[in-house]
C-alpha positions as CSV (number, residue, x, y, z in Angstrom):
1,X,24.2,14.9,-3.2
2,X,22.8,18.1,-1.6
3,X,20.5,16.7,1.0
4,X,18.8,13.7,2.5
5,X,15.0,13.7,2.9
6,X,13.2,11.1,5.0
7,X,9.9,10.0,3.3
8,X,8.0,9.8,6.6
9,X,9.1,13.3,7.7
10,X,8.3,14.7,4.3
11,X,4.8,13.3,4.4
12,X,4.2,14.8,7.8
13,X,5.0,18.2,6.4
14,X,3.2,17.7,3.1
15,X,0.6,20.2,2.0
16,X,-2.6,19.0,0.3
17,X,-2.8,19.6,-3.5
18,X,-6.4,20.7,-3.8
19,X,-6.4,19.8,-7.5
20,X,-6.0,16.1,-6.9
21,X,-7.1,15.9,-3.2
22,X,-4.1,14.4,-1.5
23,X,-1.0,15.6,0.3
24,X,2.1,15.3,-1.9
25,X,5.6,15.5,-0.5
26,X,8.5,16.5,-2.8
27,X,11.5,14.3,-2.3
28,X,14.0,15.0,-5.1
29,X,14.2,16.7,-8.5
30,X,16.4,17.2,-11.5
31,X,16.1,18.9,-14.9
32,X,14.2,15.9,-16.3
33,X,12.3,14.4,-13.3
34,X,10.6,15.1,-10.0
35,X,10.2,12.4,-7.3
36,X,7.3,12.6,-4.8
37,X,5.8,10.6,-2.1
38,X,2.1,10.7,-1.2
39,X,-0.2,9.2,1.4
40,X,-3.9,8.5,0.6
41,X,-6.1,7.6,3.5
42,X,-8.4,4.6,3.2
43,X,-11.5,5.4,1.1
44,X,-9.9,8.6,-0.5
45,X,-8.8,8.9,-4.0
46,X,-6.7,11.1,-6.3
47,X,-8.7,13.5,-8.5
48,X,-9.1,12.1,-12.0
49,X,-6.7,13.7,-14.4
50,X,-4.3,13.2,-17.3
51,X,-1.2,14.7,-18.8
52,X,-0.6,15.7,-22.4
53,X,3.1,14.6,-22.4
54,X,5.4,12.5,-20.4
55,X,4.9,9.4,-18.2
56,X,4.4,8.9,-14.5
57,X,5.9,5.9,-12.7
58,X,4.3,4.8,-9.5
59,X,5.7,2.5,-6.7
60,X,3.4,1.4,-3.9
61,X,5.4,1.4,-0.6
62,X,2.6,0.2,1.6
63,X,-1.1,-0.4,1.6
64,X,-3.6,-1.3,-1.1
65,X,-5.7,0.4,-3.7
66,X,-7.2,0.3,-7.1
67,X,-5.8,2.2,-10.1
68,X,-8.5,3.2,-12.7
69,X,-7.3,4.2,-16.2
70,X,-8.9,5.2,-19.5
71,X,-7.6,6.5,-22.8
72,X,-8.5,10.1,-23.6
73,X,-9.0,10.9,-27.3
74,X,-8.1,14.1,-29.1
75,X,-11.5,15.6,-28.3
76,X,-11.1,15.0,-24.6
77,X,-13.5,12.1,-24.6
78,X,-12.8,9.3,-22.0
79,X,-12.7,5.8,-23.3
80,X,-13.5,2.5,-21.4
81,X,-12.4,2.6,-17.8
82,X,-10.1,-0.2,-16.8
83,X,-9.1,-1.1,-13.2
84,X,-6.5,-3.1,-11.4
85,X,-5.8,-3.8,-7.7
86,X,-2.4,-2.6,-6.5
87,X,-0.6,-3.3,-3.2
88,X,2.7,-3.0,-1.4
89,X,5.6,-3.6,-3.8
90,X,3.7,-3.0,-7.0
91,X,5.0,-0.6,-9.7
92,X,3.2,0.8,-12.8
93,X,3.5,3.4,-15.4
94,X,0.8,5.8,-16.6
95,X,1.4,7.0,-20.2
96,X,0.6,10.5,-21.5
97,X,-3.0,10.8,-22.6
98,X,-4.2,8.3,-20.0
99,X,-6.8,9.4,-17.5
100,X,-6.0,8.0,-14.1
101,X,-7.4,7.9,-10.6
102,X,-6.0,5.9,-7.7
103,X,-8.4,5.0,-4.9
104,X,-7.0,3.7,-1.5
105,X,-8.7,0.6,-0.1
106,X,-6.5,0.9,2.9
107,X,-4.1,3.6,4.0
108,X,-1.7,3.9,1.0
109,X,1.8,5.3,0.8
110,X,3.4,5.7,-2.6
111,X,6.2,7.3,-4.5
112,X,5.9,8.6,-8.1
113,X,8.3,10.1,-10.6
114,X,7.1,12.5,-13.3
115,X,8.6,15.2,-15.6
116,X,8.6,18.8,-14.1
117,X,5.9,19.8,-16.6
118,X,3.4,17.8,-14.7
119,X,3.6,20.2,-11.8
120,X,2.4,23.2,-13.8
121,X,0.0,23.6,-16.7
122,X,0.2,20.1,-18.1
123,X,-2.4,18.5,-15.8
124,X,-6.0,18.3,-17.1
125,X,-8.7,17.5,-14.6
126,X,-11.5,15.3,-15.6
127,X,-14.8,13.9,-14.1
128,X,-14.2,11.0,-11.8
129,X,-13.7,7.5,-13.3
130,X,-14.9,6.0,-10.0
131,X,-17.1,7.3,-7.1
């Protein structure tokens, strides 16, 4: 163990990722994973995007929101949008090739794990699934 990072302190220092519209705080990483925390203020949402490979695993630490998902075909066309309410204690996985957008219905704090590739060129931005 090299260091201990407090989630609240990390969020206070987090810089906004303009591509997805929220502040994301790095917490830990290894050769196969990256762990982040994020805070989404009530009414705000993550920019709609998908990844071509790898999964993202989310854990809702506090608050409530709605996760919107849709399959993306080989031509980049978005399929039917599905939605599900999420709240404190919920965990879910987003598969590669799934467009996703998380909207906060109250202030929302979450953690997510993803492969390092998601931080670079793997993210493909899409039109919003929800307004």
